[in-house]
MISE-806992 format. One record per residue (C-alpha): y, z, x. Coordinates in steps of 0.25 Angstrom, whole numbers, padded with zeros to 4 digits, always signed. Layout:
MISE-806992
YZX...
END
This chain:
MISE-806992
-0277-0311+0174-0276-0296+0178-0267-0286+0173-0258-0278+0183-0264-0267+0189-0255-0258+0180-0257-0265+0166-0246-0269+0161-0248-0265+0147-0251-0251+0150-0240-0250+0158-0231-0258+0147-0236-0246+0137-0232-0235+0147-0218-0240+0148-0216-0245+0134-0207-0231+0129-0197-0235+0142-0196-0249+0139-0194-0247+0125-0184-0235+0128-0177-0245+0137-0176-0256+0127-0171-0248+0116-0161-0242+0125-0156-0256+0129-0156-0263+0116-0145-0256+0107-0135-0259+0120-0139-0273+0122-0136-0277+0106-0124-0268+0104-0112-0262+0110-0110-0247+0113-0104-0245+0100-0116-0252+0092-0108-0266+0090-0118-0279+0093-0117-0285+0107-0115-0300+0102-0118-0303+0117-0130-0296+0123-0131-0294+0138-0144-0305+0141-0149-0296+0153-0149-0283+0143-0157-0292+0133-0167-0296+0143-0169-0284+0148-0173-0279+0134-0182-0290+0132-0189-0289+0146-0192-0274+0141-0199-0280+0129-0207-0292+0136-0218-0282+0140-0221-0277+0129-0228-0293+0126-0242-0289+0129-0241-0276+0121-0233-0278+0108-0240-0266+0103-0230-0257+0109-0217-0263+0104-0223-0261+0087-0219-0246+0087-0204-0249+0092-0202-0263+0085-0192-0257+0074-0185-0251+0086-0186-0264+0094-0180-0275+0083-0171-0266+0074-0161-0267+0083-0161-0281+0085-0162-0285+0072-0150-0276+0067-0142-0283+0078-0146-0295+0074-0141-0292+0060-0129-0286+0065-0126-0300+0072-0129-0308+0060-0119-0299+0052-0108-0299+0061-0108-0311+0071-0100-0312+0082-0086-0321+0081-0085-0325+0096-0093-0338+0096-0093-0338+0111-0109-0340+0117-0115-0329+0125-0110-0327+0139-0120-0329+0149-0129-0317+0152-0127-0313+0137-0135-0315+0123-0127-0316+0110-0135-0304+0102-0144-0314+0093-0149-0319+0106-0151-0306+0112-0158-0300+0098-0166-0312+0097-0171-0310+0112-0176-0297+0109-0182-0300+0096-0188-0311+0102-0196-0302+0113-0201-0293+0101-0206-0305+0094-0213-0310+0106-0220-0297+0107-0221-0293+0093-0223-0306+0086-0213-0314+0075-0221-0307+0062-0219-0294+0066-0205-0292+0072-0199-0301+0059-0203-0289+0051-0192-0282+0057-0180-0292+0055-0170-0291+0045-0176-0297+0032-0162-0295+0023-0160-0308+0017-0145-0310+0018-0148-0312+0033-0155-0324+0031-0142-0334+0030-0136-0326+0043-0148-0327+0050-0149-0341+0046-0135-0344+0052-0138-0340+0066-0142-0353+0069-0128-0358+0067-0122-0348+0075-0123-0353+0090-0116-0340+0094-0130-0333+0090-0135-0340+0104-0144-0346+0093-0146-0359+0100-0149-0353+0114-0159-0344+0109-0172-0348+0104-0177-0333+0102-0164-0332+0093-0168-0344+0084-0182-0338+0084-0178-0325+0079-0169-0330+0069-0179-0338+0065-0190-0328+0064-0179-0319+0056-0176-0330+0045-0190-0332+0043-0192-0316+0040-0179-0316+0031-0185-0329+0024-0195-0318+0018-0185-0313+0009-0190-0313-0004-0176-0318-0011-0174-0333-0014-0165-0340-0002-0156-0346-0013-0151-0332-0016-0148-0331+0000-0144-0344+0004-0129-0347+0003-0122-0359+0005-0114-0363+0017-0100-0360+0019-0088-0370+0017-0090-0379+0029-0102-0374+0034-0113-0384+0035-0128-0381+0041-0135-0392+0048-0147-0394+0040-0151-0409+0045-0163-0404+0051-0169-0404+0037-0165-0419+0036-0179-0427+0034-0189-0415+0031-0185-0415+0016-0182-0401+0014-0167-0405+0013-0170-0410+0001-0174-0396-0004-0163-0389-0013-0164-0376-0004-0154-0366-0003-0145-0369+0009-0152-0355+0017-0164-0362+0015-0160-0375+0021-0155-0369+0033-0166-0361+0035-0177-0375+0034-0165-0381+0044-0169-0369+0054-0183-0369+0054-0183-0385+0053-0174-0386+0066-0184-0375+0074-0196-0379+0069-0199-0388+0079-0193-0379+0091-0201-0380+0103-0201-0365+0102-0213-0360+0097-0206-0348+0092-0193-0355+0085-0203-0364+0078-0213-0355+0073-0199-0346+0067-0194-0358+0061-0208-0360+0055-0210-0347+0050-0196-0349+0043-0199-0362+0037-0211-0356+0032-0205-0344+0026-0195-0351+0019-0204-0363+0014-0213-0352+0007-0203-0345+0000-0204-0346-0014-0190-0351-0017-0191-0362-0006-0204-0366-0011-0199-0368-0025-0189-0377-0019-0199-0385-0013-0197-0382+0002-0211-0378+0005-0216-0394+0000-0205-0399+0008-0208-0391+0020-0223-0396+0020-0219-0410+0018-0210-0409+0028-0219-0404+0038-0230-0413+0035-0221-0424+0038-0215-0419+0050-0230-0417+0055-0234-0432+0052-0220-0439+0057-0214-0440+0070-0199-0439+0070-0191-0446+0082-0190-0432+0090-0196-0429+0103-0211-0425+0103-0210-0411+0108-0201-0409+0097-0209-0415+0086-0222-0407+0091-0213-0395+0089-0208-0399+0075-0223-0401+0073-0228-0389+0077-0218-0381+0069-0222-0390+0057-0236-0386+0059-0232-0372+0060-0223-0373+0046-0236-0379+0039-0244-0368+0043-0236-0357+0040-0235-0363+0025-0250-0362+0024-0252-0349+0031-0239-0342+0024-0239-0349+0011-0246-0345-0002-0260-0352-0003-0254-0357-0018-0241-0363-0011-0248-0370+0002-0261-0375-0001-0255-0386-0007-0250-0392+0007-0264-0390+0012-0269-0402+0012-0256-0410+0017-0255-0401+0029-0270-0401+0033-0270-0414+0032-0258-0417+0040-0264-0406+0052-0276-0414+0052-0271-0427+0054-0263-0422+0065-0277-0417+0072-0285-0428+0067-0276-0439+0072-0272-0432+0085-0258-0432+0084-0249-0428+0096-0245-0415+0090-0260-0411+0088-0259-0409+0104-0250-0397+0102-0257-0383+0102-0246-0379+0092-0249-0390+0082-0265-0387+0083-0263-0372+0082-0255-0373+0068-0265-0384+0066-0276-0373+0065-0267-0364+0059-0265-0375+0046-0280-0377+0046-0281-0361+0044-0273-0360+0033-0277-0374+0026-0291-0368+0026-0287-0355+0021-0281-0362+0009-0291-0370+0006-0302-0360+0004-0291-0351-0002-0290-0362-0013-0300-0374-0012-0297-0387-0014-0303-0399-0016-0302-0403-0001-0309-0394+0008-0303-0394+0022-0311-0380+0027-0321-0387+0035-0311-0398+0041-0303-0386+0045-0314-0378+0051-0319-0391+0060-0305-0392+0064-0304-0378+0068-0317-0378+0075-0312-0387+0084-0301-0381+0086-0307-0370+0093-0308-0380+0105-0293-0382+0106-0286-0382+0121-0276-0372+0116-0279-0358+0113-0268-0356+0102-0276-0368+0094-0289-0360+0096-0285-0347+0092-0279-0354+0079-0292-0361+0075-0301-0349+0077-0291-0341+0069-0291-0352+0058-0308-0353+0058-0309-0338+0057-0298-0339+0045-0307-0349+0039-0320-0344+0040-0316-0331+0035-0312-0339+0022-0324-0347+0022-0338-0344+0014-0349-0336+0023-0357-0347+0026-0347-0358+0029-0339-0346+0038-0352-0344+0045-0352-0359+0049-0337-0358+0055-0342-0347+0064-0356-0355+0067-0348-0366+0072-0339-0357+0079-0349-0351+0089-0355-0364+0089-0344-0367+0100-0352-0355+0110-0364-0366+0110-0356-0379+0112-0358-0386+0126-0365-0373+0131-0377-0375+0140-0389-0367+0143-0394-0362+0158-0406-0364+0158-0405-0376+0147-0418-0372+0141-0422-0357+0143-0436-0352+0145-0442-0341+0137-0436-0328+0141-0424-0336+0149-0411-0334+0146-0401-0345+0145-0387-0345+0150-0375-0354+0144-0367-0363+0152-0353-0365+0146-0348-0373+0155-0346-0384+0145-0340-0376+0133-0326-0378+0130-0318-0364+0133-0308-0368+0122-0319-0368+0111-0325-0355+0116-0312-0348+0115-0309-0355+0101-0323-0351+0098-0321-0336+0100-0307-0335+0094-0313-0339+0081-0326-0329+0083-0317-0319+0086-0306-0322+0073-0320-0324+0065-0323-0310+0070-0310-0303+0067-0311-0308+0053-0326-0305+0051-0331-0319+0049-0343-0316+0056-0352-0310+0044-0366-0310+0049-0375-0303+0061-0381-0315+0067-0367-0323+0067-0361-0309+0073-0373-0311+0085-0369-0325+0088-0352-0322+0088-0356-0309+0098-0363-0319+0108-0352-0328+0107-0341-0317+0110-0351-0313+0122-0351-0328+0127-0336-0329+0125-0333-0317+0132-0340-0323+0146-0335-0336+0143-0330-0342+0155-0328-0358+0161-0325-0360+0174-0316-0373+0178-0313-0378+0192-0301-0370+0193-0301-0360+0182-0310-0353+0172-0308-0353+0156-0312-0344+0146-0304-0332+0146-0298-0335+0132-0314-0338+0128-0316-0324+0133-0304-0317+0128-0307-0323+0113-0322-0316+0115-0315-0303+0117-0306-0305+0104-0320-0309+0098-0327-0295+0102-0314-0287+0098-0315-0295+0084-0329-0292+0082-0329-0278+0087-0317-0275+0076-0321-0283+0064-0337-0279+0063-0342-0266+0061-0352-0259+0069-0363-0261+0059-0360-0275+0059-0361-0277+0073-0371-0269+0076-0380-0276+0065-0384-0287+0074-0391-0277+0082-0396-0280+0097-0393-0294+0101-0394-0302+0114-0381-0310+0119-0386-0322+0129-0372-0321+0136-0374-0307+0141-0384-0305+0151-0391-0293+0144-0405-0296+0136-0407-0283+0128-0400-0285+0114-0387-0276+0112-0378-0272+0100-0367-0281+0098-0357-0271+0101-0362-0267+0114-0364-0280+0118-0350-0284+0116-0345-0271+0123-0353-0275+0133-0347-0289+0136-0333-0283+0134-0335-0273+0145-0340-0284+0153-0328-0294+0149-0318-0281+0150-0322-0279+0164-0324-0293+0171-0317-0303+0162-0308-0311+0173-0296-0310+0163-0287-0298+0159-0285-0303+0146-0299-0304+0144-0303-0289+0149-0293-0285+0142-0298-0292+0129-0311-0288+0132-0308-0273+0133-0300-0272+0119-0313-0278+0113-0322-0269+0118-0311-0257+0115-0313-0264+0099-0327-0264+0099-0328-0249+0105-0318-0244+0095-0324-0250+0083-0339-0248+0086-0339-0236+0093-0352-0231+0097-0357-0244+0099-0354-0247+0113-0359-0240+0123-0350-0230+0130-0338-0237+0121-0326-0226+0122-0328-0226+0138-0331-0241+0139-0319-0244+0133-0311-0234+0139-0317-0241+0154-0313-0256+0148-0300-0253+0145-0290-0264+0141-0281-0260+0151-0290-0255+0163-0296-0272+0162-0283-0277+0163-0285-0278+0179-0300-0286+0184-0300-0278+0195-0300-0266+0188-0309-0270+0175-0319-0277+0185-0320-0264+0195-0316-0253+0187-0318-0255+0173-0333-0262+0175-0336-0249+0183-0331-0240+0172-0338-0249+0162-0353-0249+0168-0352-0234+0171-0353-0232+0157-0366-0240+0153-0376-0248+0160-0375-0260+0150-0361-0261+0156-0365-0262+0167-0375-0272+0167-0365-0281+0158-0354-0279+0170-0365-0283+0181-0368-0296+0172-0354-0298+0170-0350-0296+0185-0364-0303+0192-0365-0316+0182-0354-0325+0176-0342-0328+0178-0335-0314+0177-0340-0308+0189-0344-0313+0202-0344-0326+0196-0327-0325+0194-0320-0336+0197-0310-0327+0204-0313-0324+0217-0306-0309+0215-0315-0308+0202-0327-0310+0209-0324-0300+0220-0321-0289+0209-0334-0293+0201-0343-0290+0215-0335-0277+0217-0339-0272+0204-0353-0277+0207-0352-0268+0217-0348-0255+0210-0359-0259+0199-0370-0255+0208-0366-0241+0209-0366-0237+0195-0376-0227+0190-0381-0225+0176-0394-0216+0174-0405-0211+0183-0415-0221+0177-0421-0232+0185-0425-0242+0176-0417-0255+0175-0403-0256+0177-0402-0241+0176-0406-0240+0192-0395-0240+0201-0403-0250+0210-0409-0259+0200-0393-0261+0196-0390-0264+0210-0402-0275+0211-0398-0278+0198-0384-0283+0203-0389-0290+0216-0400-0299+0210-0389-0304+0199-0379-0307+0210-0390-0314+0220-0395-0320+0207-0383-0327+0205-0380-0331+0218-0393-0337+0219-0390-0345+0205-0375-0346+0206-0372-0344+0222-0368-0359+0224-0354-0355+0217-0346-0349+0228-0339-0340+0219-0351-0335+0212-0357-0333+0226-0343-0327+0231-0344-0316+0220-0359-0315+0221-0358-0312+0236-0347-0301+0234-0353-0295+0223-0367-0293+0231-0358-0286+0242-0353-0277+0233-0366-0273+0227-0371-0272+0241-0360-0263+0245-0363-0253+0233-0377-0251+0237-0375-0250+0253-0373-0236+0255-0387-0234+0247-0400-0230+0255-0410-0238+0253-0403-0249+0247-0411-0262+0253-0424-0255+0245-0417-0255+0233-0411-0266+0233-0424-0275+0237-0428-0284+0247-0427-0297+0239-0412-0292+0236-0409-0291+0251-0417-0303+0254-0406-0310+0245-0396-0305+0250-0396-0308+0264-0401-0322+0262-0401-0329+0246-0386-0325+0246-0382-0333+0257-0392-0345+0256-0383-0353+0249-0373-0353+0262-0374-0364+0269-0361-0365+0278-0351-0373+0270-0348-0362+0260-0339-0355+0269-0332-0365+0274-0330-0377+0264-0318-0374+0257-0324-0381+0243-0334-0369+0243-0323-0359+0244-0328-0354+0256-0320-0340+0256-0328-0336+0244-0340-0337+0251-0335-0331+0264-0330-0320+0256-0342-0316+0249-0353-0318+0261-0345-0310+0270-0344-0298+0258-0360-0300+0256-0361-0300+0273-0353-0287+0274-0361-0280+0263-0376-0285+0267-0373-0284+0283-0369-0268+0278-0381-0266+0271-0391-0273+0282-0398-0266+0294-0398-0273+0307-0406-0268+0321-0392-0265+0328-0390-0254+0314-0390-0240+0320-0391-0233+0307-0407-0230+0308-0409-0239+0298-0416-0252+0307-0419-0265+0302-0432-0269+0298-0436-0280+0310-0442-0289+0298-0428-0291+0292-0421-0295+0306-0422-0309+0304-0416-0309+0291-0405-0301+0294-0401-0309+0307-0401-0321+0299-0392-0314+0290-0383-0309+0303-0382-0323+0307-0379-0327+0294-0367-0316+0290-0361-0320+0303-0361-0334+0300-0354-0332+0287-0345-0322+0294-0339-0331+0305-0336-0342+0294-0329-0331+0286-0322-0325+0297-0315-0340+0299-0310-0339+0285-0294-0334+0282-0297-0329+0268-0292-0314+0267-0305-0312+0258-0315-0318+0267-0309-0312+0280-0309-0299+0272-0324-0299+0271-0328-0307+0282-0322-0295+0292-0328-0284+0284-0341-0292+0284-0341-0295+0299-0341-0281+0303-0354-0278+0295-0361-0289+0301-0356-0287+0316-0361-0273+0314-0376-0280+0311-0375-0289+0324-0381-0286+0336-0374-0282+0348-0375-0296+0353-0370-0304+0342-0360-0296+0338-0353-0298+0350-0357-0310+0352-0349-0312+0338-0336-0305+0341-0335-0314+0353-0334-0324+0345-0324-0319+0337-0315-0315+0349-0316-0330+0354-0312-0336+0342-0301-0326+0340-0295-0329+0355-0295-0344+0352-0281-0347+0352-0286-0358+0338-0291-0346+0331-0285-0346+0319-0293-0336+0310-0293-0322+0307-0306-0318+0302-0312-0315+0317-0300-0305+0320-0301-0297+0307-0317-0295+0310-0315-0290+0323-0304-0282+0319-0312-0276+0307-0327-0274+0314-0322-0264+0326-0324-0250+0319-0325-0239+0329-0336-0233+0320-0345-0247+0321-0354-0251+0331-0349-0264+0331-0340-0261+0343-0353-0260+0351-0353-0269+0364-0340-0278+0358-0329-0282+0368-0318-0274+0359-0308-0277+0369-0309-0291+0368-0308-0290+0354-0296-0281+0356-0289-0292+0363-0293-0303+0355-0287-0296+0342-0274-0292+0350-0273-0306+0355-0274-0312+0340-0264-0301+0335-0254-0307+0345-0257-0322+0342-0244-0329+0339-0242-0342+0329-0255-0335+0321-0250-0325+0310-0265-0325+0304-0271-0320+0317-0262-0310+0319-0264-0302+0306-0279-0304+0307-0278-0297+0322-0269-0288+0316-0278-0283+0304-0290-0283+0315-0281-0270+0321-0282-0263+0309-0297-0260+0311-0301-0245+0315-0308-0251+0327-0295-0253+0335-0290-0239+0337-0298-0240+0349-0288-0249+0355-0275-0243+0350-0265-0248+0361-0269-0264+0360-0270-0264+0345-0258-0254+0341-0249-0264+0348-0254-0276+0342-0251-0270+0329-0238-0265+0332-0234-0279+0338-0239-0284+0324-0231-0276+0317-0219-0283+0324-0225-0297+0319-0214-0305+0310-0219-0320+0314-0213-0329+0305-0220-0343+0302-0219-0354+0290-0227-0345+0282-0215-0333+0284-0216-0320+0288-0230-0321+0295-0229-0309+0303-0230-0300+0291-0244-0303+0290-0246-0297+0304-0237-0285+0301-0243-0282+0287-0257-0282+0296-0250-0274+0307-0245-0264+0297-0261-0261+0291-0266-0261+0305-0254-0251+0308-0260-0242+0298-0274-0242+0303-0270-0238+0316-0259-0227+0313-0267-0220+0304-0281-0220+0311-0276-0220+0325-0271-0207+0331-0271-0210+0346-0258-0219+0343-0246-0215+0352-0234-0211+0344-0226-0222+0350-0235-0232+0343-0234-0222+0330-0219-0226+0330-0221-0239+0333-0230-0241+0321-0221-0234+0312-0209-0240+0316-0214-0254+0313-0220-0250+0299-0209-0245+0296-0201-0258+0299-0209-0266+0291-0210-0256+0280-0194-0260+0278-0196-0274+0280-0193-0285+0271-0207-0290+0267-0211-0282+0255-0228-0283+0257-0225-0278+0272-0217-0267+0268-0224-0260+0259-0236-0263+0266-0230-0256+0280-0224-0243+0271-0238-0240+0265-0243-0240+0279-0230-0232+0283-0236-0221+0273-0249-0221+0279-0247-0220+0292-0236-0209+0293-0246-0199+0288-0254-0200+0302-0244-0203+0311-0242-0193+0322-0227-0196+0324-0216-0189+0318-0215-0196+0305-0217-0192+0290-0229-0191+0286-0227-0196+0272-0218-0206+0270-0216-0210+0254-0212-0225+0252-0209-0228+0237-0211-0241+0232-0202-0240+0218-0191-0250+0226-0188-0256+0237-0175-0248+0239-0183-0234+0237-0193-0240+0246-0184-0243+0256-0175-0231+0255-0188-0223+0257-0190-0229+0272-0174-0229+0277-0176-0212+0280-0185-0219+0292-0173-0223+0299-0172-0208+0303-0183-0209+0312-0177-0215+0325-0192-0221+0329-0192-0229+0315-0177-0232+0313-0176-0246+0321-0188-0251+0314-0186-0247+0302-0171-0254+0303-0178-0265+0308-0187-0269+0296-0177-0263+0287-0166-0274+0290-0177-0285+0285-0177-0279+0272-0162-0277+0271-0157-0289+0276-0169-0299+0275-0176-0295+0263-0178-0298+0249-0168-0296+0239-0174-0284+0233-0178-0279+0246-0163-0283+0254-0156-0276+0242-0166-0263+0243-0166-0261+0256-0151-0262+0258-0149-0252+0246-0158-0243+0253-0152-0244+0267-0138-0242+0263-0141-0229+0253-0148-0224+0266-0138-0226+0277-0126-0220+0267-0135-0208+0264-0138-0205+0280-0127-0200+0290-0119-0206+0299-0127-0203+0312-0140-0209+0305-0132-0222+0300-0129-0224+0317-0144-0222+0321-0148-0233+0310-0136-0241+0315-0141-0241+0330-0155-0243+0326-0150-0255+0318-0144-0260+0331-0156-0258+0339-0163-0266+0328-0153-0278+0330-0154-0278+0343-0169-0278+0345-0169-0288+0334-0157-0297+0342-0164-0296+0355-0177-0302+0348-0169-0312+0341-0175-0307+0328-0168-0313+0317-0177-0307+0306-0170-0293+0311-0157-0296+0314-0152-0304+0303-0155-0294+0291-0151-0283+0301-0136-0289+0302-0137-0291+0288-0139-0277+0283-0130-0271+0295-0120-0280+0289-0123-0272+0277-0123-0258+0282-0110-0261+0291-0102-0265+0278-0107-0252+0271-0103-0243+0284-0117-0238+0284-0117-0242+0299-0109-0236+0312-0102-0248+0317-0096-0238+0328-0112-0239+0332-0117-0251+0332-0105-0260+0327-0104-0268+0341-0119-0268+0344-0122-0274+0330-0110-0285+0334-0117-0288+0347-0130-0289+0340-0125-0299+0330-0119-0308+0341-0133-0308+0348-0140-0312+0333-0133-0326+0332-0130-0330+0346-0134-0346+0346-0141-0344+0332-0140-0353+0321-0146-0344+0312-0137-0344+0299-0144-0333+0296-0142-0325+0308-0127-0328+0308-0123-0325+0293-0129-0310+0295-0122-0311+0309-0108-0313+0301-0111-0302+0291-0113-0292+0303-0100-0298+0310-0094-0296+0295-0099-0282+0292-0094-0277+0307-0081-0284+0308-0078-0278+0295-0083-0263+0297-0079-0263+0311-0065-0257+0310-0061-0252+0324-0071-0256+0331-0068-0264+0344-0079-0275+0342-0075-0279+0329-0065-0290+0335-0077-0297+0342-0084-0297+0329-0074-0304+0323-0073-0314+0335-0088-0314+0334-0085-0320+0318-0074-0329+0321-0083-0336+0332-0092-0339+0322-0083-0347+0313-0086-0357+0322-0101-0357+0322-0108-0371+0320-0113-0365+0307-0103-0369+0295-0112-0356+0288-0107-0346+0297-0093-0351+0298-0092-0349+0283-0097-0336+0283-0091-0330+0297-0076-0335+0290-0080-0326+0277-0083-0315+0285-0071-0318+0294-0063-0320+0281-0066-0306+0276-0063-0299+0287-0050-0304+0290-0047-0301+0275-0052-0287+0278-0044-0285+0289-0030-0290+0283-0030-0301+0292-0026-0311+0282-0021-0322+0290-0033-0325+0296-0040-0324+0280-0032-0335+0277-0034-0343+0290-0048-0345+0285-0047-0348+0271-0050-0359+0267-0055-0365+0281-0069-0371+0278-0077-0366+0289-0087-0378+0286-0078-0388+0295-0082-0390+0309-0080-0379+0321-0068-0387+0327-0061-0388+0314-0062-0373+0313-0058-0369+0326-0043-0367+0323-0046-0358+0311-0056-0350+0320-0045-0348+0330-0036-0341+0321-0047-0334+0314-0049-0328+0329-0036-0325+0332-0034-0318+0318-0047-0309+0319-0049-0307+0333
END
């Protein structure tokens, strides 16, 4: 739920001007010819590019507002011009093209989708004379209207706009010409056909009724709007159209015609929208007579649970009808009172399973309540707020004096909370909350909703409730004045952890800051930021550090969760201690911080808590103003939660990570142990691990990877903070603490052993770092025994884990005394052997990663040779190129050695450079960029004659490859670079292959003939080495690339032609690889065509002729095609004619006579 690292809306705002310029520049040419004439057929690709320019504005529609006339006028003018002068050619648009109406409607609909039909319809032409021709578009298949729902929608929307014309339709309507008929059969049986209406009206009614049941919501909505507009016209009402439409609608809802079930549902949905539109848009005097009929119809559908009531669209429209029935009843009281019944139905609908229905019910309740007398409106509000007390349990059930109760919301219905919160927001927006006492309760409900979350088995719900709470806070801030909100005085909300009273404005600001920084959902964080901005802006001076706070909790800044939890939260708490307290409560308590359901969320919360330990506010030592009091406050809160909820593995995971981060942030302070206190230290060493019985680290049901990661992380911090007898820092450990610390070491060692046996990357990362700290605290004997046991396990052929290998590599820092009296030569032998273990790629990767540690610089020869070998690991198994994992680790290890080790020989430096450059131009993107980054780092410190600065741009693959090709000038790197380059230019992905080939061709075309000869000789050397090793990974793409270069005359055949031919022949000797044979055929073809005058040309052609009898038909056919082309190019027409019409898929015995003739003619 995060936004990208660079927020899309910010980027869009920056580039919007350029996008508009491109659109305005491309629109005229898309719709008109150079001379201004209309294009009746428009290029589909060009239109879709224009649509693509508009699509990004869906999330920022306001950016279009200043430019709407410029967008819409060319489109509407082209449409009206088309209507005035339709094409005479009745052929359909060819493939790849749109008709002009379809093209315009694609663009118009995209703008409607962004900005809404109400706004865009204002810009549509409204001349009454257009009614007839626009209606006639539906009868013109040449427009493409039958295949474009966007065109049908736009035309229906346009017709509904034209129906606002103040002239009677009888003055506009014309009878059809003689011999012209319009299909009005859809009106039969509706009762509408009996009305004496103008012909144009009947055509419009037929269109509306036919598309009212359309499966597309857009078409159905536009058709309903068309029918509403025409039925509510004064001239049509006088002819009885409105009465007939309502009667038909009620009949349609009560009867099921013999249609497909889905189509019937679409029709009933459209009819309900039509009836709701009558009540909403008609004059009250006109439509109030239909209220009983429509209300009884809807309640019957609901009460009798008709099938259509299962549709969310039907229920949503039912809520809308209830709203307007209530409004009409309150405006014109009748003998029958519907209000109480409607309110009860709307209250029940607040818990509907569909969001659209809940939103409709909440809006309807607010509208109805606003028109009620104050007492009854208060009762409605009370009923809404009572939702927050339904199915709520308390812990403890009965509170003792002075004891706080916490609400348990596991049994409540999230949908009802969402509906109730939406209703409160709407009430507040309409200022329906009229008393201070009720306002306080409303604020309590908002705060509770801001913290709402329900855990399910595999997911959590409540994000929509929190989002609605932000809307409610925004509505409250916008609709009420500062004196009205301050009138409540200081209040205490039990849903917060604050025991002192606070003003409503400050209380809401603090809670919005917490939600904006810590909520896991990006839309909730942004909604909180928007509500906070409204609160500070409307009530300036009543929020502590309001302006800096809004600048910190910025709408764009909180889009990324990592940034909001780490950076934004820190900036907010720096302003005021109250914000620090609220953020810390949010991180430690509840579900947002260390109790988050997301693993990464708990890690972020732990890191944020660590930074909270360094905040300073004043010099006073009272309460939380004291730095150490705040640190102890955090520690005690975390430890209390472990004690109370530590059985929950996710909470335990988050709390232990948080403890470790807090300890790390106070470890550099002298006297920390005295400041923390003996009670906390004892709990850290004993009680925190008390819940561990052993199975927490092995039972997969208990998610042992989380426990292992968190315990290792805490062990690392505790070991770093703890002094032991062997410590030589001048601070001996008190003798009285030895038993406790010995027990701790035993426990830590056991946990580490179990964790190092796991395979999860997060666990191993923490376990390896913790192992280093623990080894430093062990006695020499225990350290030796532990390391010896690790070596024995690694040497075991059945060993499949990597933790011990990584631990050995990471632990040996030359500045640490951990090396003391340890057999380092054995450790080196064990790791070198692991790095060469075949068929165990994970073991090899771990061993190479171990060699990245600084301590290995004491053993350069053995380690350097191992890393060099790893850079050549191209092992492949059923998982693919698993050797790439080894090469990636080796690149990192090479960087560590080359940037820190000065005693490496010049020869070794060149070997490293050549291998890294080779990988930097290979086909795998991930490895290619990794090698390029390392190359840019190591050239700064390499002692060899090589540029100390190298720029490797990433704008495009072609630019990337072109920046590395100049390295071909270096003889010591040339062969390695060509070897890697062949895999990209001959076997890479489509984009990489095209880019690398273009870069190579441009480079060779621009270089000198002598340099091309040097490159050709190096290419032959690479080819020979690959053939000697039978390395198809190189030979096949090399032959394809070499064939291309020969065809383009960029390789000097006189220097390498004979050798290339000989090596090509060796590649496919006794091979069954079709890809290798195909590449060899390409090479032979290029050599034969380009070797004019060369003595070995006949040998190439003879070799190709022998392949005409190859056992594989596919090979014979490919070779035959190549030889036919060669014969034609050389003017040997008799050979070409001999080969024509031959079925090369026949048996070789049947082909022998033909092959003999071809051989005689060519060789």
